C-alpha angles and dihedrals in degrees: 000000000000100000143356133228125233089252089061090054092044090052091058091045091050089050089056091045091053091051103037107016125219092325087061090051091051090048090048092052090048090050092048093049098048105113094024136348110278100164126011091196144342091270088070089071114079120189097234098044118107120232130191122259090246091060091049089050091051092049092052094046092046091049091052090050094047093049088061132212123072108358094212091054091049091049089052090050091050089051090051089052091050091050091047089051091061094089094162087063089062091056094046093044092060091061099037132098116236091258091051089049091054089052088049089053090051093051094043092051092052094049102038106035119062126223097018134097127201138203138181124222119190103208094180140340091284104028124071126173123206110201123193116190126192116234121218110312091002102105092114090056091069084077090053090050091049091053091045093053092046090053094048092048090049090052094047094061089197129140087255107122134170111250095184135011126189129182125183146095093040093305137101119194134184125197115207123193109205125198 
């Protein structure tokens, strides 16, 4: 992902509003404006405006902090919400083969989750590995990517299941056995 739209930011803000109400929104704005003022109010964010990846990252991290509890759990929940938001994925997943679905996961992760990159490695005819690597300062976003992938797989309703999952050293990998 290179940039985010205002609707992406608004989606995260609405998620916080649903969970914590207007006090959560105020806390989120305070968190976002800590070192310098980023947004004076929600009206500053327009749905069609383009924002940098760093701003999107800051909104997600601030939302996880404001929601309270374990930050990694909250980042995973935000990732699940982002994956659940990808409704087109649900339509495409119904008509995709398992290998196409894995490629769809790779593309979706790159476009919807900031500060990570993904790659697919077909080890054999039946084994495919999806690798998600954190870019600089993006280690926390492996949790977001994990939640995103879980949501898309839940939507797909396919026989595609994760046979092995490893997280560590700035990398998240999934091993899929197909067929």
